[in-house]
C-alpha positions in Angstrom: -2.9 8.7 193.4 -4.0 10.1 196.8 -5.3 13.6 197.1 -4.8 15.7 200.2 -7.4 17.2 202.5 -6.1 20.6 203.3 -7.2 23.5 205.6 -6.0 26.8 204.4 -5.3 29.4 207.1 -5.6 33.2 206.7 -3.5 34.5 205.3 -0.4 32.2 205.5 -0.9 29.2 207.6 -2.2 25.7 206.8 -2.9 22.4 208.6 -3.0 18.9 207.2 -5.8 17.0 208.6 -5.1 13.7 206.9 -4.9 11.9 203.6 -8.0 10.6 201.8 -8.1 7.0 200.3 -7.0 6.8 196.7 -10.6 6.4 195.4 -11.9 9.5 197.2 -10.9 12.8 195.5 -12.0 15.0 198.3 -10.4 18.3 199.2 -11.7 20.5 201.9 -10.4 24.1 201.9 -11.0 26.2 205.0 -9.4 29.5 205.8 -8.4 29.6 209.5 -6.7 31.8 212.0 -3.0 31.7 212.9 -3.7 29.9 216.2 -5.0 26.9 214.3 -2.1 26.6 212.0 -0.6 23.4 213.5 2.9 22.0 213.2 3.4 23.1 209.6 3.2 26.7 210.4 5.8 29.2 209.2 5.9 30.9 212.6 9.5 31.0 213.9 10.0 29.7 217.4 11.3 32.4 219.8 12.1 30.0 222.7 15.9 30.0 223.0 16.0 27.6 225.9 16.9 24.0 225.2 14.2 21.4 225.7 14.4 19.4 229.0 15.6 16.2 227.2 17.8 18.0 224.7 20.8 16.0 223.7 22.9 16.6 220.6 26.3 16.0 219.3 26.7 19.8 218.9 25.7 20.5 222.5 28.1 23.0 224.1 29.8 22.0 227.3 27.6 22.3 230.3 28.6 24.9 232.9 28.9 24.1 236.6 29.3 26.2 239.7 33.1 26.6 240.5 34.3 26.2 236.9 37.1 28.5 235.9 37.0 29.5 232.2 39.4 31.6 230.1 37.7 34.7 228.5 40.6 36.3 226.4 42.9 35.1 223.7 46.0 35.8 225.7 44.6 33.8 228.7 44.9 36.8 231.1 41.2 37.1 232.0 39.7 34.3 234.0 36.1 33.7 235.0 35.0 31.8 238.1 31.3 30.8 237.8 29.2 31.3 241.0 25.8 30.8 239.4 24.9 29.1 236.2 22.9 31.0 233.6 19.9 29.9 231.5 19.5 29.5 227.8 22.1 29.0 225.1 22.6 32.5 223.7 25.5 34.7 224.7 26.0 38.5 223.9 28.0 39.5 220.9 29.5 42.7 219.6 27.1 45.7 219.5 24.5 43.9 221.6 22.7 45.9 224.3 23.5 44.2 227.6 22.1 44.9 231.1 24.7 44.0 233.8 25.4 44.5 237.5 29.1 44.5 238.5 31.1 45.5 241.5 34.9 45.8 242.1 36.3 43.6 244.9 39.5 43.7 247.0 42.2 41.3 246.1 42.5 39.7 249.6 38.9 39.4 250.7 35.2 39.7 249.9 34.6 43.3 251.1 33.3 45.5 248.3 35.1 48.7 247.5 32.7 50.0 244.8 29.1 49.0 244.4 27.4 49.8 241.1 23.8 49.6 240.1 22.6 47.8 237.0 23.6 49.5 233.8 22.6 49.1 230.2 25.3 49.6 227.6 26.2 48.6 224.1 29.0 46.1 223.7 32.0 47.5 221.9 31.2 51.1 222.8 33.9 51.5 225.4 31.5 51.7 228.4 32.7 48.8 230.5 36.1 47.8 232.0 37.9 45.6 229.5 38.0 42.6 231.8 34.2 42.9 232.4 33.4 43.0 228.7 35.6 40.0 228.1 33.7 38.0 230.6 30.2 39.2 229.5 30.8 37.9 226.0 31.0 34.4 227.4 28.1 34.6 229.9 24.5 33.5 229.7 21.5 35.3 231.1 21.3 35.0 234.9 24.9 33.9 235.2 27.0 35.3 238.1 30.8 35.1 237.9 33.9 36.5 239.6 36.5 37.9 237.2 40.3 38.1 237.8 42.6 39.9 235.3 45.7 42.1 235.3 45.2 45.6 236.6 45.8 47.0 233.1 42.5 45.3 232.0 40.5 47.5 234.4 40.7 50.4 231.9 37.4 51.4 230.3 37.8 49.9 226.9 36.4 47.3 224.5 38.1 44.3 223.0 39.2 44.3 219.4 36.9 42.8 216.8 36.2 42.7 213.1 38.6 44.7 210.9 40.5 45.9 214.0 42.0 42.4 214.2 43.2 42.2 210.6 46.2 43.4 208.9 44.7 42.4 205.5 41.2 41.3 204.5 40.4 37.8 205.7 43.7 37.2 207.5 44.1 37.2 211.3 47.3 38.9 212.7 50.2 36.7 213.6 50.4 36.2 217.4 52.6 34.2 219.7 51.9 30.7 220.8 48.1 30.6 221.3 46.2 27.5 222.1 43.7 26.3 219.5 40.7 26.6 221.9 41.7 30.2 222.7 42.3 31.3 219.1 38.8 32.7 218.5 38.3 34.4 221.8 38.3 38.2 222.0 41.7 40.0 221.9 42.9 42.9 223.9 44.6 45.9 222.4 48.3 45.3 221.9 49.5 48.2 224.1 47.3 47.0 227.0 48.6 43.5 226.8 52.2 44.7 226.8 51.6 47.0 229.8 50.2 44.0 231.7 53.4 42.0 230.9 55.6 45.0 232.1 53.6 45.2 235.3 54.1 41.5 235.9 57.8 41.7 235.3 58.1 44.6 237.7 56.3 42.7 240.4 58.5 39.6 239.9 61.7 41.8 240.1 60.4 43.5 243.3 59.7 40.1 244.8 63.2 38.8 244.0 64.8 42.0 245.6 62.6 41.6 248.7 63.7 37.9 249.1 67.4 38.9 248.7 67.0 41.6 251.4 65.4 39.1 253.7 68.3 36.8 253.4 70.9 39.6 254.0 69.1 40.9 257.1 69.1 37.8 259.2 69.0 39.7 262.4 65.7 41.3 261.5 62.6 39.8 263.1 60.6 39.7 259.8 61.2 41.0 256.3 58.5 43.1 254.7 56.2 41.0 252.5 56.3 41.8 248.8 53.3 43.7 247.5 50.5 41.7 245.8 50.7 41.6 241.9 48.7 44.3 240.2 45.3 42.5 239.6 41.7 43.5 238.9 38.9 41.5 240.6 35.2 42.0 240.1 31.8 40.3 240.5 29.5 40.5 237.4 25.9 39.4 236.9 24.3 39.4 233.4 20.7 40.4 233.7 19.7 40.3 230.1 20.6 41.5 226.6 19.1 42.5 223.3 20.6 41.1 220.1 22.1 43.7 217.6 23.0 42.2 214.3 25.8 43.6 212.2 24.7 43.4 208.6 28.0 44.5 207.0 31.6 43.4 207.7 32.7 46.9 208.7 29.6 47.1 211.1 28.5 50.3 209.4 24.9 48.9 209.2 23.4 47.3 212.3 19.8 46.5 213.4 18.1 45.7 216.7 14.9 43.6 216.4 12.0 45.3 218.2 9.3 42.8 217.0 9.9 39.4 215.5 8.6 38.6 212.0 5.8 36.1 211.2 7.5 34.1 208.5 10.8 32.3 207.7 11.3 33.9 204.3 13.3 37.1 203.6 13.2 39.4 200.6 15.6 38.9 197.7 16.8 41.1 194.9 14.0 41.8 192.5 11.2 41.3 195.0 8.5 44.0 195.5 8.6 45.2 199.2 6.3 47.4 201.1 7.7 49.0 204.3 7.4 52.0 206.6 10.2 54.0 208.2 10.7 57.0 210.4 13.8 59.0 211.4 14.9 58.9 215.1 16.7 61.5 217.2 19.8 60.7 219.2 17.7 60.0 222.3 15.4 57.6 220.4 12.5 60.0 219.9 10.8 60.0 216.5 11.8 63.0 214.4 9.4 62.4 211.6 6.0 60.6 211.1 6.1 57.1 209.6 6.3 57.0 205.8 5.2 54.1 203.6 7.3 53.0 200.6 6.7 50.3 198.0 9.5 49.5 195.5 11.5 46.8 193.8 14.7 45.8 195.5 17.7 46.2 193.2 15.8 48.3 190.7 14.3 51.3 192.5 16.3 53.8 194.7 15.8 53.5 198.5 15.2 56.6 200.7 18.6 56.1 202.5 21.8 54.6 201.2 22.7 51.1 202.5 19.1 50.6 203.7 18.9 47.6 201.4 21.0 45.6 203.8 18.3 46.1 206.5 15.5 45.1 204.1 17.2 42.0 202.9 17.6 40.8 206.5 14.0 41.3 207.6 11.0 39.1 207.7 7.4 40.0 207.1 5.8 42.0 210.0 9.2 42.5 211.6 10.0 45.9 213.2 13.6 46.9 213.9 15.8 49.8 214.9 18.5 50.3 212.1 21.7 52.3 212.3 23.3 53.4 209.1 26.9 54.8 209.3 27.8 56.8 206.2 30.8 59.0 205.3 30.0 62.7 205.0 32.1 65.6 203.8 35.8 65.5 204.9 36.9 67.9 207.6 40.7 68.6 207.8 41.5 65.6 205.6 39.5 63.1 207.8 36.1 61.7 206.8 33.1 62.9 208.8 31.0 59.8 209.8 27.3 60.4 210.0 25.0 58.1 212.0 21.3 57.7 210.9 18.9 55.9 213.1 15.6 54.6 211.5 12.7 52.5 212.8 11.8 50.2 209.9 8.8 47.9 209.7 8.4 45.4 206.8 4.7 45.4 206.1 4.5 43.0 203.1 6.6 41.8 200.2 5.9 39.8 197.1 8.4 37.4 195.7 9.4 37.7 192.0 11.0 34.8 190.2 12.3 34.0 186.7 11.2 30.5 185.8 13.3 29.0 183.0 11.4 27.6 180.1 13.9 25.8 177.8 13.0 24.4 174.4 12.6 20.6 174.3 15.9 18.8 174.4 17.9 21.9 175.4 19.3 23.0 178.8 18.6 26.3 180.3 21.0 28.9 179.0 22.3 31.2 181.8 24.0 34.5 181.4 27.5 35.1 182.4 26.4 36.2 185.9 24.7 32.8 186.5 21.2 34.3 186.2 18.5 33.2 183.8 17.9 35.6 181.0 14.5 37.4 181.3 13.9 37.1 177.6 13.8 33.3 177.8 12.1 32.9 181.2 8.6 33.2 182.6 8.3 36.1 185.0 6.4 35.4 188.2 5.1 37.9 190.8 3.5 36.5 194.0 0.1 37.9 194.9 -0.9 35.6 197.8 1.7 33.5 199.6 1.0 29.8 199.5 0.7 28.5 203.1 1.3 24.8 202.5 4.3 23.0 201.1 3.4 20.2 198.7 4.2 16.7 199.7 5.2 15.8 196.1 6.3 17.6 193.0 4.0 18.3 190.1 5.4 16.4 187.2 4.2 14.5 184.1 1.2 12.4 185.1 -0.1 14.7 188.0 -3.7 15.9 187.9 -4.0 19.6 188.8 -6.9 21.9 189.6 -6.1 25.5 188.7 -8.2 28.7 188.9 -7.5 31.3 186.1 -8.7 34.8 186.2 -10.5 35.7 183.0 -8.9 38.9 181.6 -12.1 40.2 180.2 -14.5 39.6 183.1 -12.2 39.3 186.1 -13.8 36.1 187.1 -12.3 32.8 188.1 -12.3 29.9 185.7 -11.6 26.4 187.1 -9.6 24.0 184.8 -8.3 20.5 185.4 -5.9 18.5 183.3 -3.1 15.9 183.5 0.4 17.4 183.3 2.7 16.4 180.5 0.0 15.5 178.0 0.2 18.7 176.0 -3.4 20.0 176.5 -2.0 23.3 177.7 1.2 25.2 176.6 4.4 24.2 178.3 4.9 27.6 180.0 1.5 27.1 181.8 2.8 23.8 183.3 6.1 25.4 184.3 4.0 28.1 186.2 1.9 25.6 188.0 4.9 23.4 189.0 6.4 26.5 190.7 3.4 27.1 193.0 2.3 26.0 196.5 -1.2 24.9 197.3 -3.6 27.9 197.4 -1.0 30.3 196.2 -1.9 32.9 193.6 0.5 34.8 191.4 0.8 36.9 188.3 2.8 35.6 185.3 4.1 37.2 182.2 5.4 35.1 179.3 7.5 36.8 176.6 6.9 35.9 173.0 9.9 33.5 172.9 8.5 31.6 175.9 5.0 31.3 174.4 6.4 29.8 171.2 8.8 27.5 173.0 6.3 24.7 173.9 2.9 25.1 172.3 -0.1 22.8 172.9 0.4 19.3 171.6 -1.8 17.2 169.3 -4.6 15.0 170.5 -4.1 11.3 170.6 -5.9 8.2 171.8 -6.0 7.9 175.6 -5.3 11.6 176.2 -6.9 13.2 179.3 -8.8 16.2 178.0 -8.8 19.7 179.4 -11.9 20.2 181.5 -13.7 23.3 182.6 -15.5 23.0 186.0 -18.4 25.0 187.4 -18.4 24.9 191.2 -20.6 27.7 192.5 -19.6 27.1 196.2 -16.0 28.0 195.3 -16.8 31.3 193.7 -16.2 33.5 196.8 -12.9 31.7 197.5 -11.7 32.2 193.9 -12.6 35.9 194.0 -10.5 36.2 197.1 -7.5 34.3 195.8 -7.5 36.0 192.4 -8.2 39.6 193.8 -5.8 42.3 193.0 -4.8 42.8 196.6 -3.8 39.6 198.5 -4.1 41.3 202.0 -7.4 40.3 203.7 -9.7 43.1 204.6 -11.1 44.0 208.1 -14.2 42.0 207.4 -12.1 39.0 206.6 -10.2 39.3 209.8 -13.4 39.5 211.8 -14.8 36.5 210.0 -18.3 37.9 209.8 -19.6 37.3 206.3 -16.1 36.6 205.0 -15.4 33.9 202.5 -12.4 32.9 204.6 -14.6 31.7 207.4 -16.5 29.2 205.4 -15.3 25.6 204.6 -15.3 24.6 200.9 -15.4 21.0 199.7 -14.6 19.9 196.2 -16.7 17.1 194.5 -15.2 13.7 194.8 -15.1 13.3 191.0 -13.4 16.6 190.1 -10.7 15.0 187.9 -13.4 13.7 185.5 -16.0 16.4 186.1 -16.7 19.3 183.8 -17.0 20.0 180.1 -14.2 19.3 177.6 -12.5 22.5 176.4 -9.7 23.6 174.1 -7.0 25.9 175.4 -7.1 28.1 172.3 -10.9 28.8 172.8 -10.5 29.9 176.5 -8.5 33.1 175.9 -7.0 33.2 179.5 -3.8 34.9 178.4 -3.9 38.5 177.2 -2.1 39.9 174.2 1.0 40.9 176.3 1.4 37.3 177.7 0.1 38.1 181.2 -2.1 35.8 183.2 -3.1 35.1 186.9 -3.7 31.8 188.4 -4.1 30.0 191.7 -3.3 26.3 192.5 -6.1 24.6 194.4 -5.3 20.9 194.2 -2.6 18.5 192.8 -2.2 14.8 192.9 1.0 12.7 192.8 2.1 11.3 189.5 2.0 7.5 188.9 4.9 5.7 190.4 6.1 3.3 187.7 7.9 1.0 190.1 4.6 0.2 191.9 2.6 -0.6 188.7 1.8 -4.2 187.8 2.7 -5.6 184.4 -0.6 -4.6 182.9 -0.3 -1.1 184.2 3.2 -0.7 182.8 2.1 -1.9 179.4 -0.9 0.5 179.4 1.3 3.4 180.4 3.7 2.4 177.6 1.0 2.4 175.0 -0.3 5.8 176.1 3.2 7.5 176.0 4.0 5.7 172.7 0.8 7.1 171.2 1.7 10.6 172.5 5.2 10.4 171.0 3.8 9.2 167.6 1.4 12.2 167.5 4.3 14.6 168.2 6.5 12.9 165.7 3.9 13.3 163.0 4.1 17.0 163.5 7.9 17.0 163.4 8.3 17.8 167.1 10.9 15.2 167.6 12.5 16.5 170.8 9.1 16.4 172.6 8.4 13.0 171.0 11.7 11.7 172.3 10.7 12.7 175.9 7.4 10.8 175.5 9.2 7.7 174.2 11.7 7.9 177.1 8.9 7.9 179.6 7.3 4.9 177.9 10.6 3.1 178.0 11.2 3.9 181.7 8.0 2.0 182.5 9.4 -1.4 181.4 13.2 -1.2 181.0 13.9 -2.4 184.6 11.4 -5.3 184.3 12.6 -9.0 183.9 10.6 -9.2 180.7 12.5 -6.4 179.1 15.9 -7.8 180.1 14.8 -11.2 178.7 13.8 -9.7 175.3 16.9 -7.5 175.1 20.0 -9.5 176.2 22.3 -6.5 175.7 20.5 -4.5 178.4 20.8 -6.9 181.3 23.1 -4.5 183.1 25.8 -7.0 184.0 29.3 -5.7 184.8 32.1 -7.3 182.7 34.4 -9.4 184.9 32.0 -9.4 187.9 29.0 -11.5 189.0 25.8 -9.8 189.8 22.7 -11.8 190.8 19.3 -10.6 189.8 16.2 -11.0 191.9 14.5 -13.3 189.3 17.6 -15.2 188.3 16.9 -18.7 187.3 13.3 -17.8 186.3 12.1 -17.3 182.7 9.7 -14.3 182.6 8.5 -15.4 179.1 7.6 -18.9 180.2 3.9 -18.1 180.7 3.5 -16.3 177.4 2.7 -17.8 174.0 5.0 -17.3 171.1 2.7 -14.8 169.5 2.5 -12.7 172.7 6.3 -12.7 173.0 6.6 -11.7 169.4 4.1 -8.9 169.8 5.8 -7.5 172.9 9.2 -7.7 171.3 8.0 -5.9 168.2 6.4 -3.1 170.3 9.6 -2.5 172.3 11.8 -2.7 169.2 9.5 -0.1 167.5 10.0 2.1 170.6 13.8 2.0 170.3 13.6 2.6 166.5 11.5 5.7 167.2 14.0 6.9 169.7 16.7 6.4 167.1 14.7 8.4 164.6 14.3 11.3 167.0 18.0 11.2 167.9 19.0 11.3 164.2 16.7 14.3 163.7 18.3 16.1 166.6 21.8 15.2 165.2 22.6 13.0 168.2 24.0 10.3 166.0 25.8 8.4 168.8 22.5 8.0 170.8 20.7 7.0 167.6 23.3 4.3 167.0 22.9 3.1 170.5 19.2 2.6 170.3 19.6 0.8 166.9 22.1 -1.5 168.5 19.6 -2.4 171.3 16.9 -3.2 168.7 19.3 -5.4 166.7 20.2 -7.2 169.9 16.6 -8.4 170.0 16.0 -8.8 166.2 19.3 -9.1 164.3 17.6 -9.3 160.9 15.5 -6.1 161.4 15.9 -4.1 158.2 14.6 -0.8 159.8 17.1 -1.1 162.7 19.9 -1.6 160.2 18.7 1.4 158.2 18.6 3.6 161.3 22.1 2.5 162.4 23.4 3.1 158.9 21.9 6.6 159.0 23.5 7.3 162.3 26.9 6.0 161.1 26.7 8.2 158.1 26.0 11.2 160.3 29.2 10.4 162.2 31.2 10.1 158.8 31.7 6.4 159.4 30.7 5.7 155.7 32.1 2.2 155.6 30.0 0.9 158.5 27.0 2.8 157.2 27.4 1.2 153.8 27.7 -2.2 155.3 24.5 -1.8 157.4 22.5 -0.3 154.5 23.5 -3.0 152.0 22.4 -5.6 154.5 19.1 -3.8 154.9 18.7 -3.7 151.1 19.2 -7.5 151.0 16.4 -8.0 153.5 14.1 -5.5 151.7 15.2 -5.2 148.1 12.2 -3.2 147.0 12.6 -0.4 149.5 13.5 2.7 147.5 14.4 4.7 150.6 17.2 2.3 151.5 18.6 2.4 147.9 18.5 6.2 147.9 20.4 6.3 151.2 23.0 3.9 149.8 23.6 6.2 146.9 23.9 9.2 149.2 26.4 7.3 151.4 28.4 6.2 148.4 28.7 9.8 147.2 29.8 10.9 150.7 32.4 8.1 150.8 33.8 9.1 147.4 34.0 12.7 148.4 35.7 11.7 151.7 38.3 9.7 149.9 39.0 12.6 147.5 39.5 14.9 150.4 41.9 12.4 152.0 43.8 12.0 148.7 44.3 15.7 148.3 45.3 16.1 151.9 48.0 13.3 151.9 49.2 13.4 148.2 52.4 15.4 148.9 53.2 13.9 152.3 55.8 11.3 151.1 57.3 13.5 148.3 60.5 15.4 149.0 60.1 19.1 149.3 61.5 21.2 146.4 64.8 22.8 147.2 66.1 26.0 145.6 69.8 26.7 145.3 70.9 29.8 147.1 72.0 32.8 145.1 75.5 34.3 145.2 76.3 36.1 148.4 76.8 39.8 147.8 79.3 41.4 150.1 78.5 44.9 151.3 80.8 47.8 150.6 82.7 49.3 153.4 
């Protein structure tokens, strides 16, 4: 099981330097700066340009000089590319764009009106409609010539959002629109109709001019018809700033002023810390910045609908938010009020509910799909874990965890093997939810603490060990401190624990004194505790074990299950027996001992890898008998646990497997008879129990079970007799009385 050599950055980044050989349990922890974070950093890339050799199936069509593209849904606005832009992003609704455009004559290049570069907001009715159509399809640095009907030169913005819909989620019915134009911006209906009217007038005037030219044959030349009413302009997109619409009605928007430093975003129930200040119409700050720390979804925000902005932000992100709210009505019309805020997300801590279900039961969710807080472990993040684990923490993994002592506020290092019951089940659930070098607060309700207590000790169990590593004390104090934000001294690196490398001893899984969980007192009376995960190893891969390793693992898990069964914890014992069975049930030896479990499909031929070989050939008869008896006992124990859990069909299945290997096994017949009686199949149960009594006539337990089944069979027959005794008898009929006629 290889361990990882990790370098922990401050406060969120990590770099993997390599993997140590399986025999060397060496972990080096070093807090670094963000520049040394490496490829596994959580910093988001801000480069929007495609790589030089970028080639993908989702690559958009490449633009070329001279291409003519359609920019509107009705096909009236055309764009002729004169210079290709850079990047992949294009402006959208509410984005702040900087453009330079000029109006051209229809019959030549002379410029009638030259305009300087302007910065406007898309959708704010500040540009000609044809220009805004084209800008939405342009990239930064692109230059294009636009042609559109003259009606599209009006200062107006295309329709978008709810303006396009007659009912929620449904686009309005239009005429014949090509599929590739269906999702382009649409012009207002009145403007499109006006353009059609102008075009019809031009065609009519042209036809009249041609008729007059034919009638006046003596004339030297007929007057040429006027040019169609068109709008022609040259547009250059200099740049744009993205404005995100956070609600469907676009009442809440934000413009990013500073990108965040992480990929995660807050969720409902998380604790966030942010600052905000109110802005004037001109963008000046009206008030000084105010800091606020609250729980999303539980505490009230300073402004309504501000939660949409917080949910969309990343840590260290700064944005300009606009909140549109309805004020008091004036003359029957709602008065819309615009609030501009500059918001900075300083820090946020994730809160989770970790389900801790009783053994053998699934997690019960509420009607809303969320886990109930009364049956879940509550987690509040203190210091974000910078490194993603390369494997899950599951049964068989060795973990190194630092707990904070509630009485002395000092760190206590503990190591154990997960799944062996040396710590309560909710502690292992907490550790499995963490990243490396992450610290968090947990609170376990009483129901969670009683759900999976510590298990009994058994032979071969890895004990809980308490380590004393003095070199790690400064690091533990920093990880388990109340405030996860590093101080100024930590940032400078002078005398800070973050600037020093720490190395764990190579034998940390076996180092330390044996301890008992009940004697440590690391969880206070309210069920609260704080811990940090320092190291974790990968669990044993059963498929890679040799035959001796599989048998050793089987014996350990079988001993674990027997210890749990002796304390009547049958659900947990069943899980241990299943892990033991998983170690060998795919091996050729198991399939040779249990012919019913070969996995062949009826009516089909499936060839196994070891077909034609006998895996039992190299073993003596005594070894074969010993291995068969051990595996049969494992199936019988699983049958016992299933009967105790009232899973009689599963218990019957395991008993059938055991009888496939040993048809004359009295205990297997007894277990199958018990399961059949639990399913009210008394005749089959009586048959199995009587056969078991013949094999072991002196067993009183079998005779007592036979008497119980006989009583149940007798009661069952009496119930059937009472139920069907009157089925075949004619129903009693009563003669109707004389009909009394009513008086008139």
